[in-house]
MIZA-814005 format. One record per residue (C-alpha): residue number from 1; residue in three letters; x, y, z. Coordinates in pm, 1 decimal, decimal comma. Each point is the difference from the previous one (the first is absolute). Layout:
<volos>
tifi: NUM; fifi: ALA; x: X; y: Y; z: Z
...
</volos>
This chain:
<volos>
tifi: 1; fifi: UNK; x: -3170,8; y: 213,4; z: -2970,3
tifi: 2; fifi: UNK; x: -143,6; y: -350,2; z: 32,5
tifi: 3; fifi: UNK; x: -245,4; y: -143,2; z: -248,8
tifi: 4; fifi: UNK; x: -194,4; y: -321,5; z: 43,2
tifi: 5; fifi: UNK; x: -63,6; y: -143,0; z: -338,4
tifi: 6; fifi: UNK; x: -284,2; y: -237,0; z: -76,7
tifi: 7; fifi: UNK; x: -44,6; y: -293,3; z: 232,9
tifi: 8; fifi: UNK; x: 238,3; y: -282,1; z: -74,5
tifi: 9; fifi: UNK; x: -141,6; y: -321,0; z: -135,4
tifi: 10; fifi: UNK; x: 261,9; y: -227,3; z: 154,1
tifi: 11; fifi: UNK; x: -17,4; y: -68,1; z: 373,7
tifi: 12; fifi: UNK; x: 301,0; y: 90,1; z: 205,7
tifi: 13; fifi: UNK; x: 46,5; y: 26,7; z: 372,9
tifi: 14; fifi: UNK; x: -69,2; y: 349,1; z: 128,7
tifi: 15; fifi: UNK; x: 225,1; y: 154,1; z: 260,6
tifi: 16; fifi: UNK; x: -117,5; y: -73,3; z: 352,9
tifi: 17; fifi: UNK; x: -60,5; y: 280,4; z: 246,2
tifi: 18; fifi: UNK; x: 224,0; y: -189,7; z: 242,6
tifi: 19; fifi: UNK; x: 288,1; y: 65,8; z: -243,9
tifi: 20; fifi: UNK; x: -56,0; y: 375,0; z: 16,7
tifi: 21; fifi: UNK; x: 248,0; y: 208,7; z: 198,1
tifi: 22; fifi: UNK; x: -239,0; y: 195,9; z: 220,1
tifi: 23; fifi: UNK; x: -94,1; y: 39,9; z: 364,7
tifi: 24; fifi: UNK; x: -149,2; y: -272,7; z: 214,3
tifi: 25; fifi: UNK; x: -313,1; y: 215,4; z: 34,2
tifi: 26; fifi: UNK; x: -52,2; y: -2,7; z: -378,0
tifi: 27; fifi: UNK; x: 58,8; y: -375,5; z: -13,4
tifi: 28; fifi: UNK; x: -257,7; y: -54,6; z: 275,2
tifi: 29; fifi: UNK; x: -254,7; y: 228,9; z: -168,8
tifi: 30; fifi: UNK; x: 30,1; y: -184,9; z: -331,0
tifi: 31; fifi: UNK; x: -22,1; y: -334,5; z: 179,5
tifi: 32; fifi: UNK; x: -317,4; y: 113,2; z: 179,7
tifi: 33; fifi: UNK; x: -152,3; y: 89,5; z: -337,4
tifi: 34; fifi: UNK; x: 60,6; y: -360,6; z: -102,3
tifi: 35; fifi: UNK; x: 227,7; y: 86,5; z: -289,1
tifi: 36; fifi: UNK; x: 318,2; y: -195,2; z: -72,0
tifi: 37; fifi: UNK; x: 93,9; y: 77,1; z: -362,9
tifi: 38; fifi: UNK; x: 42,7; y: 339,1; z: -159,2
tifi: 39; fifi: UNK; x: -184,4; y: 90,1; z: -316,7
tifi: 40; fifi: UNK; x: 202,6; y: 105,4; z: -302,9
tifi: 41; fifi: UNK; x: -48,0; y: 373,2; z: 69,3
tifi: 42; fifi: UNK; x: 103,2; y: -45,2; z: 363,2
tifi: 43; fifi: UNK; x: 304,6; y: -207,2; z: -88,0
tifi: 44; fifi: UNK; x: 118,2; y: 259,4; z: -250,8
tifi: 45; fifi: UNK; x: -64,9; y: 313,7; z: 206,0
tifi: 46; fifi: UNK; x: 39,3; y: -69,3; z: 372,5
tifi: 47; fifi: UNK; x: 376,0; y: -75,9; z: -5,1
tifi: 48; fifi: UNK; x: 63,0; y: 303,5; z: -223,4
tifi: 49; fifi: UNK; x: -198,0; y: 230,0; z: 230,8
tifi: 50; fifi: UNK; x: 163,8; y: -145,5; z: 312,2
tifi: 51; fifi: UNK; x: 333,1; y: 94,5; z: -158,0
tifi: 52; fifi: UNK; x: -121,2; y: 361,1; z: -4,6
tifi: 53; fifi: UNK; x: -72,4; y: 29,9; z: -370,0
tifi: 54; fifi: UNK; x: -311,2; y: 158,0; z: -147,5
tifi: 55; fifi: UNK; x: -242,0; y: -220,9; z: -189,5
tifi: 56; fifi: UNK; x: -277,3; y: 63,7; z: -247,9
tifi: 57; fifi: UNK; x: -198,4; y: -317,0; z: -54,2
tifi: 58; fifi: UNK; x: -310,2; y: -96,5; z: -191,1
tifi: 59; fifi: UNK; x: -185,7; y: -327,4; z: 50,0
tifi: 60; fifi: UNK; x: -358,2; y: -126,1; z: -19,6
tifi: 61; fifi: UNK; x: -246,0; y: 33,2; z: 288,3
tifi: 62; fifi: UNK; x: 40,5; y: -268,5; z: 264,6
tifi: 63; fifi: UNK; x: 367,8; y: -69,6; z: -57,2
tifi: 64; fifi: UNK; x: 128,6; y: 138,0; z: 330,8
tifi: 65; fifi: UNK; x: 109,7; y: 354,0; z: -80,9
tifi: 66; fifi: UNK; x: -115,6; y: 135,5; z: 336,1
tifi: 67; fifi: UNK; x: 214,2; y: -250,0; z: 188,4
tifi: 68; fifi: UNK; x: 287,4; y: 59,6; z: -243,3
tifi: 69; fifi: UNK; x: -10,1; y: 368,1; z: 95,4
tifi: 70; fifi: UNK; x: -99,3; y: -38,2; z: 365,3
tifi: 71; fifi: UNK; x: 273,7; y: -230,3; z: 125,4
tifi: 72; fifi: UNK; x: 289,2; y: 225,4; z: -109,9
tifi: 73; fifi: UNK; x: -181,2; y: 308,2; z: 135,1
tifi: 74; fifi: UNK; x: -56,1; y: -169,2; z: 337,4
tifi: 75; fifi: UNK; x: 362,1; y: -113,1; z: 3,8
tifi: 76; fifi: UNK; x: 120,3; y: 355,4; z: -66,7
tifi: 77; fifi: UNK; x: -201,4; y: 127,7; z: 296,6
tifi: 78; fifi: UNK; x: 146,3; y: -273,9; z: 217,7
tifi: 79; fifi: UNK; x: 353,5; y: 95,8; z: -103,1
tifi: 80; fifi: UNK; x: -64,0; y: 365,7; z: 80,5
tifi: 81; fifi: UNK; x: -149,4; y: -90,3; z: 337,6
tifi: 82; fifi: UNK; x: 304,9; y: -208,1; z: 93,9
tifi: 83; fifi: UNK; x: 230,9; y: 288,1; z: -97,8
tifi: 84; fifi: UNK; x: -181,4; y: 222,7; z: 250,2
tifi: 85; fifi: UNK; x: 79,2; y: -233,3; z: 292,1
</volos>
């Protein structure tokens, strides 16, 4: 289970989507959305979900939960599709 605690007051560099181990299609989609840095919820959940682990996360509206869930789901479909080839 992943929890995002209150927003940090100090500024640190967020993980970049380019650092994420995912398909070229996902990288291109994120780039087309004009997003470079992950939000805290995305940084904490996407790598865990890509590793195949379940996640329960809670974060405020507008923090990127949909993308945090959507990228790993899309990646899992891509992996299944490539297994069928």
